[in-house]
ZALUMDO-809290 format. One record per residue: residue number from 1; residue in one letter; z negated, x negated, y negated of N, C-alpha, C in turn. Coordinates in nm, 2 decimals, decimal comma. Each point is the difference from the previous one (the first is absolute). Layout:
residues N
n | res | nw | nu | nv | caw | cau | cav | cw | cu | cv
NUM | a | Z | X | Y | Z | X | Y | Z | X | Y
...
end
This chain:
residues 218
n | res | nw | nu | nv | caw | cau | cav | cw | cu | cv
1 | m | -9,44 | -15,54 | -5,77 | -0,07 | 0,15 | 0,01 | -0,06 | 0,06 | 0,10
2 | i | 0,05 | -0,05 | 0,09 | -0,08 | 0,04 | 0,16 | -0,14 | -0,05 | -0,02
3 | d | 0,02 | -0,12 | -0,05 | -0,14 | -0,08 | 0,03 | -0,09 | 0,06 | -0,09
4 | q | 0,02 | 0,04 | -0,16 | -0,07 | 0,06 | -0,04 | -0,06 | 0,15 | 0,01
5 | l | 0,12 | 0,08 | 0,08 | -0,03 | 0,13 | 0,08 | -0,13 | 0,00 | 0,11
6 | r | 0,03 | -0,16 | 0,07 | -0,08 | -0,01 | 0,10 | -0,15 | -0,01 | -0,04
7 | e | -0,01 | -0,09 | -0,13 | -0,14 | -0,04 | -0,02 | -0,04 | 0,12 | -0,08
8 | h | 0,08 | 0,09 | -0,06 | -0,09 | 0,13 | -0,08 | -0,07 | 0,10 | 0,14
9 | v | 0,08 | 0,00 | 0,11 | -0,06 | 0,09 | 0,12 | -0,08 | -0,06 | 0,07
10 | t | -0,03 | -0,15 | -0,03 | -0,13 | -0,06 | 0,05 | -0,11 | 0,00 | -0,09
11 | a | 0,03 | 0,00 | -0,08 | -0,11 | 0,00 | -0,12 | -0,06 | 0,14 | -0,01
12 | a | 0,09 | 0,09 | -0,01 | -0,03 | 0,15 | 0,01 | -0,06 | 0,06 | 0,13
13 | g | 0,00 | -0,09 | 0,13 | -0,08 | 0,05 | 0,10 | 0,10 | 0,10 | 0,06
14 | l | 0,12 | 0,01 | -0,01 | 0,08 | 0,09 | 0,05 | 0,00 | -0,02 | 0,18
15 | k | 0,02 | 0,12 | 0,07 | -0,02 | -0,03 | 0,14 | 0,15 | 0,08 | 0,04
16 | s | 0,01 | -0,03 | 0,13 | 0,08 | 0,10 | 0,08 | -0,01 | 0,16 | 0,02
17 | g | 0,09 | 0,06 | -0,07 | -0,01 | 0,15 | -0,02 | -0,02 | 0,02 | -0,14
18 | d | -0,04 | -0,10 | -0,07 | -0,01 | 0,00 | -0,15 | 0,11 | 0,03 | -0,08
19 | k | -0,01 | 0,07 | -0,13 | 0,14 | 0,05 | -0,08 | -0,04 | -0,11 | -0,11
20 | l | 0,13 | -0,04 | -0,03 | 0,00 | -0,11 | -0,09 | 0,02 | 0,08 | -0,13
21 | p | -0,01 | -0,05 | -0,11 | 0,00 | 0,05 | -0,13 | 0,14 | 0,04 | -0,03
22 | s | 0,04 | 0,07 | -0,09 | 0,15 | 0,03 | -0,05 | 0,08 | -0,13 | -0,05
23 | e | 0,12 | 0,00 | 0,01 | 0,06 | -0,12 | -0,07 | -0,06 | -0,01 | -0,12
24 | r | 0,01 | 0,09 | -0,10 | -0,05 | -0,02 | -0,15 | -0,13 | -0,07 | 0,02
25 | e | -0,10 | 0,05 | 0,08 | -0,11 | -0,06 | -0,05 | 0,02 | -0,13 | 0,07
26 | l | 0,04 | -0,03 | 0,15 | -0,01 | -0,13 | 0,00 | 0,08 | -0,12 | -0,09
27 | a | 0,11 | 0,08 | -0,07 | 0,08 | -0,09 | -0,09 | -0,09 | -0,04 | -0,08
28 | e | -0,10 | 0,09 | -0,08 | -0,08 | -0,02 | -0,10 | -0,11 | -0,09 | 0,05
29 | r | -0,05 | 0,00 | 0,10 | -0,12 | -0,08 | 0,06 | 0,04 | -0,14 | 0,03
30 | i | 0,13 | -0,03 | 0,06 | 0,02 | -0,11 | -0,01 | 0,08 | -0,06 | -0,08
31 | g | 0,07 | 0,08 | -0,14 | 0,07 | -0,08 | -0,08 | 0,14 | -0,04 | 0,03
32 | v | 0,07 | 0,12 | 0,08 | 0,13 | -0,02 | 0,04 | 0,08 | 0,15 | -0,02
33 | s | 0,14 | -0,04 | 0,00 | 0,08 | 0,11 | -0,02 | -0,03 | 0,13 | 0,11
34 | r | 0,04 | 0,11 | 0,00 | 0,00 | 0,10 | 0,10 | 0,13 | -0,03 | 0,11
35 | a | 0,09 | -0,07 | -0,05 | 0,11 | -0,02 | 0,06 | -0,01 | -0,10 | 0,12
36 | s | -0,10 | -0,12 | -0,02 | -0,07 | -0,07 | 0,06 | -0,09 | 0,02 | 0,10
37 | i | -0,08 | 0,10 | -0,01 | -0,10 | 0,04 | 0,07 | 0,11 | 0,10 | 0,10
38 | k | 0,07 | 0,07 | -0,04 | 0,08 | 0,09 | 0,08 | 0,07 | -0,09 | 0,11
39 | q | 0,08 | -0,13 | -0,08 | 0,05 | -0,05 | 0,14 | -0,10 | -0,11 | 0,10
40 | a | -0,11 | -0,02 | -0,05 | -0,08 | -0,04 | 0,08 | -0,04 | 0,09 | 0,09
41 | i | -0,06 | 0,14 | -0,03 | -0,05 | 0,10 | 0,09 | 0,15 | 0,03 | 0,12
42 | v | 0,11 | -0,01 | -0,05 | 0,09 | 0,01 | 0,09 | 0,02 | -0,12 | 0,13
43 | v | -0,02 | -0,11 | -0,07 | 0,00 | -0,11 | 0,12 | -0,14 | 0,02 | 0,09
44 | l | -0,09 | 0,04 | -0,06 | -0,11 | 0,01 | 0,08 | 0,02 | 0,14 | 0,09
45 | e | 0,06 | 0,07 | -0,01 | 0,04 | 0,16 | 0,08 | 0,09 | -0,09 | 0,10
46 | v | 0,11 | -0,06 | -0,02 | 0,09 | -0,05 | 0,09 | -0,09 | -0,07 | 0,12
47 | q | -0,11 | -0,08 | -0,04 | -0,05 | -0,07 | 0,12 | -0,13 | 0,07 | 0,05
48 | g | -0,02 | 0,14 | -0,03 | -0,09 | 0,05 | 0,07 | -0,15 | 0,00 | -0,06
49 | l | 0,01 | -0,03 | -0,14 | -0,17 | -0,06 | -0,07 | -0,05 | 0,14 | -0,05
50 | v | 0,09 | 0,05 | -0,04 | -0,03 | 0,15 | -0,06 | 0,11 | 0,12 | 0,04
51 | e | -0,05 | 0,12 | -0,05 | 0,09 | 0,11 | 0,04 | 0,00 | 0,09 | -0,12
52 | i | 0,12 | 0,03 | -0,04 | 0,04 | 0,04 | -0,10 | 0,01 | 0,15 | -0,01
53 | r | -0,06 | 0,08 | -0,02 | -0,01 | 0,16 | 0,02 | 0,07 | 0,07 | -0,12
54 | h | 0,09 | 0,06 | 0,03 | 0,06 | 0,06 | -0,13 | -0,06 | 0,12 | -0,05
55 | g | -0,02 | 0,00 | -0,12 | -0,07 | 0,08 | -0,04 | -0,18 | -0,01 | -0,01
56 | g | -0,02 | -0,09 | 0,10 | -0,14 | -0,05 | 0,06 | -0,05 | -0,13 | -0,07
57 | g | 0,08 | -0,10 | -0,04 | -0,06 | -0,09 | -0,04 | 0,03 | -0,13 | 0,10
58 | t | -0,05 | -0,14 | -0,03 | 0,01 | -0,08 | 0,11 | -0,14 | -0,05 | 0,06
59 | y | 0,01 | -0,02 | 0,14 | -0,13 | -0,01 | 0,07 | 0,00 | -0,12 | 0,06
60 | l | -0,11 | -0,08 | 0,03 | 0,03 | -0,13 | 0,08 | -0,01 | 0,06 | 0,15
61 | r | 0,06 | -0,15 | 0,06 | -0,01 | 0,03 | 0,15 | -0,08 | -0,10 | 0,05
62 | t | -0,05 | -0,07 | -0,06 | -0,06 | -0,14 | 0,06 | -0,08 | -0,02 | -0,11
63 | d | -0,13 | -0,09 | 0,05 | -0,13 | -0,05 | -0,05 | 0,02 | -0,07 | -0,14
64 | s | 0,16 | -0,08 | 0,02 | -0,02 | -0,10 | -0,10 | 0,18 | 0,00 | 0,02
65 | l | 0,05 | -0,07 | -0,14 | 0,16 | 0,01 | 0,01 | 0,02 | -0,14 | -0,01
66 | s | 0,06 | -0,03 | 0,11 | 0,04 | -0,15 | 0,05 | 0,14 | 0,03 | 0,03
67 | p | 0,13 | -0,02 | -0,10 | 0,12 | 0,02 | 0,04 | 0,06 | -0,11 | 0,02
68 | e | 0,12 | 0,02 | 0,09 | 0,08 | -0,11 | 0,03 | 0,07 | -0,05 | -0,11
69 | p | 0,06 | -0,11 | -0,02 | 0,12 | -0,03 | -0,11 | 0,14 | 0,08 | 0,02
70 | i | 0,03 | 0,01 | -0,12 | 0,12 | 0,10 | -0,03 | 0,09 | -0,06 | 0,09
71 | a | 0,02 | -0,15 | 0,01 | 0,12 | -0,06 | 0,06 | -0,03 | 0,05 | 0,18
72 | t | -0,11 | 0,02 | 0,03 | -0,02 | 0,02 | 0,15 | 0,03 | 0,10 | 0,02
73 | l | 0,00 | 0,12 | -0,09 | 0,04 | 0,13 | 0,00 | 0,12 | 0,01 | 0,00
74 | v | 0,06 | -0,07 | -0,07 | 0,18 | 0,00 | -0,02 | 0,05 | -0,02 | 0,13
75 | e | -0,06 | -0,11 | 0,06 | 0,05 | -0,05 | 0,12 | 0,00 | 0,09 | 0,12
76 | r | -0,14 | 0,06 | -0,02 | -0,01 | 0,07 | 0,13 | 0,09 | 0,12 | -0,03
77 | k | 0,01 | 0,07 | -0,14 | 0,14 | 0,11 | -0,01 | 0,11 | -0,02 | 0,04
78 | r | 0,04 | -0,15 | -0,02 | 0,14 | -0,04 | 0,04 | 0,03 | 0,04 | 0,15
79 | r | -0,09 | -0,10 | 0,10 | -0,01 | 0,03 | 0,16 | 0,00 | 0,11 | 0,03
80 | l | -0,11 | 0,09 | -0,05 | -0,03 | 0,13 | 0,10 | 0,08 | 0,09 | 0,03
81 | p | 0,14 | 0,03 | -0,04 | 0,10 | 0,07 | 0,00 | 0,04 | -0,05 | 0,18
82 | d | 0,02 | -0,11 | -0,03 | 0,09 | -0,07 | 0,14 | -0,13 | 0,00 | 0,12
83 | v | -0,11 | 0,00 | -0,03 | -0,13 | 0,01 | 0,12 | 0,05 | 0,14 | 0,02
84 | l | -0,05 | 0,07 | -0,09 | 0,04 | 0,18 | 0,03 | 0,11 | 0,03 | 0,12
85 | d | 0,12 | -0,07 | -0,04 | 0,13 | 0,02 | 0,08 | -0,03 | -0,05 | 0,11
86 | a | -0,04 | -0,13 | 0,04 | -0,04 | -0,05 | 0,10 | -0,08 | 0,08 | 0,11
87 | r | -0,11 | 0,04 | -0,06 | -0,11 | 0,10 | 0,06 | 0,06 | 0,12 | 0,07
88 | e | 0,09 | 0,07 | -0,08 | 0,04 | 0,12 | 0,02 | 0,11 | -0,02 | 0,14
89 | a | 0,08 | -0,12 | -0,01 | 0,06 | -0,05 | 0,11 | -0,03 | -0,02 | 0,09
90 | l | -0,08 | -0,07 | 0,02 | -0,10 | -0,05 | 0,11 | -0,11 | 0,09 | 0,06
91 | e | -0,03 | 0,06 | -0,07 | -0,11 | 0,08 | 0,03 | 0,03 | 0,16 | 0,05
92 | t | 0,09 | 0,08 | -0,06 | 0,10 | 0,11 | 0,07 | 0,04 | -0,02 | 0,12
93 | k | 0,05 | -0,13 | 0,05 | 0,02 | -0,05 | 0,17 | -0,11 | -0,02 | 0,06
94 | l | -0,10 | -0,08 | -0,06 | -0,12 | 0,00 | 0,08 | -0,08 | 0,14 | 0,05
95 | a | 0,00 | 0,09 | -0,09 | -0,06 | 0,13 | 0,00 | 0,11 | 0,06 | 0,12
96 | e | 0,13 | -0,01 | -0,01 | 0,07 | 0,06 | 0,09 | 0,00 | -0,06 | 0,14
97 | l | -0,03 | -0,12 | 0,01 | -0,03 | -0,04 | 0,12 | -0,15 | 0,03 | 0,08
98 | a | -0,08 | -0,04 | -0,10 | -0,11 | 0,04 | 0,04 | -0,02 | 0,16 | 0,06
99 | a | 0,02 | 0,07 | -0,02 | 0,03 | 0,15 | 0,02 | 0,08 | 0,01 | 0,15
100 | m | 0,08 | -0,12 | 0,01 | 0,08 | 0,03 | 0,14 | -0,08 | -0,09 | 0,12
101 | r | -0,09 | -0,10 | -0,05 | -0,03 | -0,11 | 0,06 | -0,18 | 0,01 | 0,02
102 | r | -0,03 | 0,09 | -0,07 | -0,16 | 0,00 | 0,00 | -0,09 | 0,00 | 0,12
103 | t | -0,10 | -0,04 | 0,00 | -0,11 | -0,02 | 0,13 | -0,13 | 0,15 | -0,04
104 | e | -0,06 | -0,01 | 0,09 | -0,13 | 0,08 | -0,05 | -0,09 | -0,10 | -0,09
105 | e | -0,01 | -0,11 | 0,04 | -0,06 | -0,13 | -0,09 | 0,03 | 0,01 | -0,11
106 | d | 0,15 | -0,01 | -0,03 | 0,03 | 0,02 | -0,12 | -0,04 | 0,11 | -0,12
107 | i | -0,01 | 0,11 | 0,06 | -0,02 | 0,14 | -0,04 | -0,17 | -0,02 | -0,06
108 | a | -0,07 | -0,06 | 0,14 | -0,16 | -0,02 | -0,08 | 0,01 | -0,11 | -0,11
109 | e | 0,08 | -0,10 | 0,01 | -0,03 | -0,10 | -0,14 | 0,07 | 0,09 | -0,11
110 | l | 0,09 | 0,06 | 0,01 | 0,04 | 0,06 | -0,13 | -0,10 | 0,11 | -0,08
111 | d | -0,08 | 0,03 | 0,14 | -0,12 | 0,11 | -0,05 | -0,11 | -0,09 | -0,08
112 | a | -0,03 | -0,09 | 0,09 | -0,09 | -0,07 | -0,06 | 0,02 | -0,07 | -0,15
113 | a | 0,13 | -0,02 | -0,02 | 0,00 | -0,02 | -0,14 | -0,01 | 0,07 | -0,11
114 | l | 0,05 | 0,15 | 0,05 | -0,01 | 0,11 | -0,08 | -0,15 | 0,02 | -0,04
115 | d | -0,11 | 0,02 | 0,11 | -0,13 | 0,01 | -0,03 | -0,05 | -0,09 | -0,07
116 | s | 0,03 | -0,13 | 0,02 | -0,03 | -0,12 | -0,11 | 0,04 | 0,02 | -0,12
117 | m | 0,11 | 0,06 | -0,01 | 0,08 | 0,03 | -0,17 | -0,08 | 0,11 | -0,03
118 | r | -0,02 | 0,13 | 0,03 | -0,11 | 0,09 | -0,04 | -0,11 | -0,05 | 0,00
119 | t | -0,07 | -0,09 | 0,06 | -0,15 | -0,05 | -0,04 | 0,02 | -0,09 | -0,13
120 | e | 0,09 | -0,11 | -0,01 | 0,03 | -0,07 | -0,12 | 0,00 | 0,08 | -0,15
121 | i | 0,10 | 0,11 | 0,01 | 0,02 | 0,12 | -0,11 | -0,13 | 0,04 | -0,01
122 | a | -0,05 | 0,03 | 0,10 | -0,14 | 0,09 | -0,04 | -0,11 | -0,08 | -0,08
123 | a | 0,02 | -0,11 | 0,01 | -0,10 | -0,10 | -0,07 | 0,05 | -0,04 | -0,12
124 | g | 0,15 | 0,02 | -0,04 | 0,02 | -0,01 | -0,13 | 0,11 | -0,11 | -0,01
125 | a | 0,02 | -0,05 | 0,11 | 0,06 | -0,12 | 0,03 | 0,19 | 0,05 | 0,03
126 | l | 0,09 | -0,09 | -0,04 | 0,14 | 0,04 | -0,03 | 0,06 | 0,01 | 0,22
127 | g | -0,06 | -0,08 | 0,05 | 0,01 | 0,03 | 0,13 | 0,16 | -0,12 | 0,07
128 | e | -0,04 | -0,11 | -0,09 | 0,13 | -0,10 | 0,03 | -0,01 | -0,05 | 0,13
129 | e | -0,11 | -0,02 | 0,05 | 0,01 | -0,06 | 0,15 | 0,01 | 0,08 | 0,08
130 | s | -0,05 | 0,14 | -0,01 | 0,04 | 0,09 | 0,12 | 0,14 | 0,03 | -0,02
131 | d | 0,06 | 0,00 | -0,10 | 0,17 | 0,02 | -0,03 | 0,07 | -0,11 | 0,05
132 | h | -0,06 | -0,13 | 0,00 | 0,04 | -0,08 | 0,06 | -0,01 | -0,03 | 0,16
133 | r | -0,12 | 0,05 | 0,06 | 0,01 | 0,05 | 0,12 | 0,08 | 0,09 | 0,10
134 | f | 0,04 | 0,10 | -0,10 | 0,08 | 0,09 | 0,04 | 0,13 | -0,03 | 0,01
135 | h | 0,06 | -0,07 | -0,11 | 0,13 | -0,02 | 0,01 | 0,02 | -0,09 | 0,12
136 | a | -0,09 | -0,12 | 0,02 | 0,00 | -0,08 | 0,11 | 0,01 | 0,07 | 0,13
137 | a | -0,09 | 0,11 | 0,02 | 0,01 | 0,04 | 0,11 | 0,17 | 0,08 | 0,03
138 | v | 0,04 | 0,05 | -0,09 | 0,12 | 0,06 | 0,02 | 0,12 | -0,11 | 0,02
139 | t | -0,04 | -0,14 | -0,08 | 0,09 | -0,13 | 0,07 | -0,01 | -0,01 | 0,17
140 | t | -0,15 | 0,01 | 0,00 | -0,03 | -0,04 | 0,15 | 0,08 | 0,09 | 0,12
141 | a | -0,02 | 0,12 | -0,04 | 0,07 | 0,12 | 0,09 | 0,12 | 0,00 | 0,01
142 | a | 0,07 | -0,05 | -0,13 | 0,16 | -0,03 | 0,04 | 0,05 | -0,06 | 0,08
143 | r | -0,08 | -0,13 | 0,07 | 0,03 | -0,09 | 0,09 | 0,16 | -0,06 | -0,04
144 | n | -0,01 | -0,04 | -0,10 | 0,17 | -0,10 | -0,06 | -0,08 | -0,14 | -0,06
145 | d | 0,01 | -0,09 | 0,10 | -0,03 | -0,13 | -0,06 | 0,02 | -0,06 | -0,14
146 | l | 0,14 | 0,03 | -0,01 | 0,04 | -0,05 | -0,11 | -0,04 | 0,10 | -0,15
147 | l | 0,03 | 0,12 | 0,02 | -0,02 | 0,09 | -0,10 | -0,21 | -0,05 | -0,04
148 | a | -0,04 | -0,02 | 0,09 | -0,14 | -0,05 | -0,02 | -0,02 | -0,15 | -0,08
149 | e | 0,11 | -0,05 | 0,03 | 0,00 | -0,12 | -0,07 | 0,04 | -0,01 | -0,12
150 | f | 0,10 | 0,09 | -0,04 | 0,06 | 0,02 | -0,13 | -0,13 | 0,08 | -0,09
151 | m | -0,08 | 0,09 | 0,06 | -0,10 | 0,04 | -0,09 | -0,10 | -0,12 | -0,01
152 | r | -0,04 | -0,10 | 0,08 | -0,10 | -0,07 | -0,02 | 0,05 | -0,10 | -0,09
153 | e | 0,14 | -0,03 | -0,02 | 0,01 | -0,10 | -0,10 | 0,03 | 0,07 | -0,14
154 | i | 0,01 | 0,13 | -0,03 | -0,04 | 0,05 | -0,12 | -0,15 | 0,04 | 0,01
155 | a | -0,08 | -0,01 | 0,07 | -0,11 | 0,07 | -0,01 | -0,09 | 0,00 | -0,15
156 | g | 0,01 | -0,14 | -0,06 | -0,04 | -0,01 | -0,13 | 0,04 | 0,10 | -0,11
157 | q | 0,14 | 0,03 | 0,00 | 0,06 | 0,09 | -0,10 | -0,04 | 0,12 | 0,04
158 | i | -0,01 | 0,03 | 0,12 | -0,04 | 0,16 | 0,09 | -0,15 | 0,00 | -0,09
159 | a | -0,08 | -0,06 | 0,00 | -0,17 | 0,02 | 0,00 | 0,03 | -0,01 | -0,20
160 | e | 0,08 | -0,09 | -0,06 | 0,00 | 0,04 | -0,18 | 0,08 | 0,15 | 0,03
161 | s | 0,09 | 0,06 | 0,04 | 0,05 | 0,12 | -0,04 | -0,11 | 0,11 | 0,06
162 | r | -0,07 | -0,03 | 0,11 | -0,10 | 0,08 | 0,05 | -0,13 | 0,00 | -0,13
163 | h | -0,03 | -0,09 | -0,05 | -0,10 | 0,03 | -0,08 | 0,04 | 0,04 | -0,14
164 | e | 0,14 | -0,05 | -0,04 | 0,06 | 0,08 | -0,12 | 0,01 | 0,15 | -0,01
165 | s | 0,02 | 0,07 | 0,15 | 0,00 | 0,13 | 0,03 | -0,12 | 0,06 | 0,00
166 | l | -0,10 | -0,06 | 0,05 | -0,15 | 0,09 | 0,02 | -0,05 | -0,02 | -0,09
167 | q | 0,02 | -0,09 | -0,10 | -0,10 | 0,02 | -0,11 | 0,08 | 0,11 | -0,13
168 | q | 0,07 | 0,08 | 0,04 | 0,06 | 0,10 | -0,08 | -0,13 | 0,11 | 0,00
169 | p | 0,00 | 0,08 | -0,10 | -0,10 | 0,12 | 0,02 | 0,01 | 0,10 | 0,11
170 | d | -0,09 | 0,02 | 0,06 | 0,02 | 0,10 | 0,12 | 0,09 | -0,05 | 0,13
171 | r | 0,04 | -0,11 | -0,03 | 0,08 | -0,07 | 0,13 | -0,04 | -0,01 | 0,10
172 | p | -0,10 | -0,04 | 0,00 | -0,08 | -0,03 | 0,16 | -0,01 | 0,13 | 0,11
173 | q | -0,06 | 0,10 | -0,07 | 0,00 | 0,14 | 0,07 | 0,16 | 0,05 | 0,04
174 | q | 0,09 | -0,02 | -0,08 | 0,15 | 0,04 | 0,03 | 0,04 | -0,10 | 0,08
175 | s | -0,03 | -0,10 | 0,01 | 0,07 | -0,13 | 0,10 | -0,09 | 0,06 | 0,14
176 | l | -0,14 | 0,05 | -0,01 | -0,04 | 0,03 | 0,16 | 0,08 | 0,10 | 0,04
177 | g | 0,00 | 0,11 | -0,05 | 0,08 | 0,11 | 0,06 | 0,14 | -0,04 | 0,04
178 | q | 0,08 | -0,08 | -0,06 | 0,14 | -0,06 | 0,03 | -0,01 | -0,06 | 0,14
179 | h | -0,12 | -0,10 | 0,00 | -0,03 | -0,06 | 0,13 | 0,00 | 0,08 | 0,10
180 | q | -0,09 | 0,12 | -0,02 | -0,03 | 0,10 | 0,14 | 0,14 | 0,01 | 0,00
181 | r | 0,09 | 0,06 | -0,07 | 0,12 | 0,07 | 0,05 | 0,09 | -0,10 | 0,08
182 | i | 0,01 | -0,14 | -0,05 | 0,04 | -0,10 | 0,10 | -0,03 | 0,01 | 0,12
183 | a | -0,16 | -0,03 | 0,03 | -0,06 | 0,01 | 0,11 | 0,03 | 0,10 | 0,10
184 | e | 0,04 | 0,11 | -0,06 | -0,02 | 0,12 | 0,08 | 0,16 | 0,01 | 0,05
185 | a | 0,09 | -0,02 | -0,09 | 0,17 | -0,02 | 0,07 | -0,02 | -0,07 | 0,14
186 | i | -0,07 | -0,16 | -0,04 | -0,02 | -0,10 | 0,12 | -0,06 | 0,05 | 0,09
187 | r | -0,10 | 0,07 | 0,02 | -0,08 | 0,07 | 0,07 | 0,07 | 0,10 | 0,10
188 | r | 0,09 | 0,13 | -0,06 | 0,07 | 0,04 | 0,04 | 0,14 | -0,03 | 0,08
189 | q | 0,03 | -0,14 | -0,07 | 0,13 | -0,07 | 0,08 | 0,12 | 0,08 | -0,06
190 | d | 0,00 | -0,01 | -0,16 | 0,12 | 0,09 | -0,06 | 0,05 | -0,11 | -0,08
191 | p | 0,09 | -0,07 | 0,05 | 0,06 | -0,12 | -0,11 | 0,04 | 0,03 | -0,13
192 | e | 0,07 | 0,11 | 0,00 | 0,05 | 0,08 | -0,13 | -0,09 | 0,01 | -0,12
193 | e | -0,12 | 0,06 | 0,08 | -0,10 | 0,02 | -0,11 | -0,09 | -0,07 | -0,03
194 | a | 0,01 | -0,11 | 0,08 | -0,08 | -0,14 | -0,02 | 0,07 | -0,07 | -0,11
195 | v | 0,13 | 0,01 | 0,02 | 0,08 | -0,12 | -0,12 | 0,01 | 0,12 | -0,13
196 | a | -0,02 | 0,11 | 0,00 | -0,01 | 0,12 | -0,14 | -0,14 | -0,06 | -0,02
197 | a | -0,11 | 0,02 | 0,07 | -0,11 | -0,02 | -0,07 | -0,02 | -0,13 | -0,07
198 | m | 0,05 | -0,11 | 0,09 | -0,05 | -0,15 | -0,08 | 0,12 | 0,01 | -0,12
199 | r | 0,13 | 0,03 | 0,01 | 0,05 | 0,01 | -0,11 | -0,07 | 0,05 | -0,11
200 | a | -0,01 | 0,13 | 0,00 | -0,09 | 0,09 | -0,12 | -0,13 | -0,09 | -0,04
201 | h | -0,07 | -0,08 | 0,11 | -0,11 | -0,08 | -0,05 | 0,05 | -0,10 | -0,06
202 | l | 0,10 | -0,06 | 0,05 | 0,03 | -0,17 | -0,12 | 0,05 | 0,05 | -0,13
203 | r | 0,10 | 0,11 | -0,01 | 0,02 | 0,04 | -0,11 | -0,11 | 0,07 | -0,13
204 | t | -0,10 | 0,02 | 0,07 | -0,13 | 0,05 | -0,08 | -0,05 | -0,17 | -0,06
205 | v | -0,02 | -0,08 | 0,10 | -0,04 | -0,14 | -0,02 | 0,08 | -0,06 | -0,13
206 | s | 0,12 | 0,04 | 0,03 | 0,09 | -0,06 | -0,09 | 0,01 | 0,05 | -0,20
207 | r | -0,10 | 0,10 | 0,02 | -0,02 | 0,07 | -0,16 | -0,10 | -0,06 | -0,07
208 | v | -0,01 | -0,07 | -0,02 | -0,09 | -0,10 | -0,08 | 0,00 | 0,00 | -0,15
209 | r | -0,10 | -0,03 | -0,06 | 0,01 | 0,00 | -0,15 | 0,08 | -0,18 | -0,06
210 | l | -0,01 | -0,04 | 0,09 | 0,05 | -0,15 | -0,01 | 0,14 | 0,01 | -0,07
211 | l | 0,06 | 0,05 | 0,10 | 0,12 | 0,05 | 0,00 | 0,08 | 0,03 | -0,12
212 | t | -0,09 | 0,10 | -0,05 | 0,05 | 0,05 | -0,13 | -0,08 | -0,06 | -0,12
213 | w | -0,04 | -0,13 | 0,01 | -0,04 | -0,05 | -0,12 | 0,09 | -0,09 | -0,03
214 | h | 0,04 | -0,04 | -0,16 | 0,09 | -0,03 | -0,06 | -0,07 | -0,12 | -0,05
215 | p | -0,01 | -0,13 | 0,04 | -0,08 | -0,12 | -0,04 | 0,06 | -0,02 | -0,16
216 | e | 0,13 | 0,05 | -0,05 | 0,04 | -0,08 | -0,12 | -0,09 | 0,09 | -0,11
217 | e | -0,04 | 0,10 | 0,07 | -0,07 | 0,08 | -0,10 | -0,15 | -0,05 | -0,04
218 | s | -0,05 | -0,03 | 0,09 | -0,12 | -0,10 | 0,03 | -0,03 | -0,13 | -0,08
end
């Protein structure tokens, strides 16, 4: 079904930002049930390929539809909660230590990461590289080799959770503001506020469409 929908989007010349026809129209054009169209669109939404605007229709977020296999999504949904738990446990402690141990060089690197994030987001990107750079700077500022090693061990899973979060609508700009609050707490050497700001950020990271998706309905 998703392959048929992708072929239709390509044939129609639809691009990022374009509105898809209604579920009824798509069902008629492709020759399938509306239920099948609805299920396919939900899978595409989970992957960040389309945005469903309540009362406003469904819009493409990419120039082409290249979805992952359902099995890949199911596996990522299974492991994501564990990754998010690990991130909160590790990164709140890293933020606390960074606020206590940071140097002026650490602050300069945090600011550089934030500047890069602003530039990426203004250009329409998700800001993933700068997000990674910022969290790496927090880890460096914490000056704990063992915690840094733990972060390297799960770097791949962290990158996956980062991408999952930043592809949510309006999330990059929201994330930028949260990173700024973390940086300010570290700058002021306020460990309690650094922990609170990091925890609030990671709780936002955990709010992704994938975790509310029920694969058995697809």
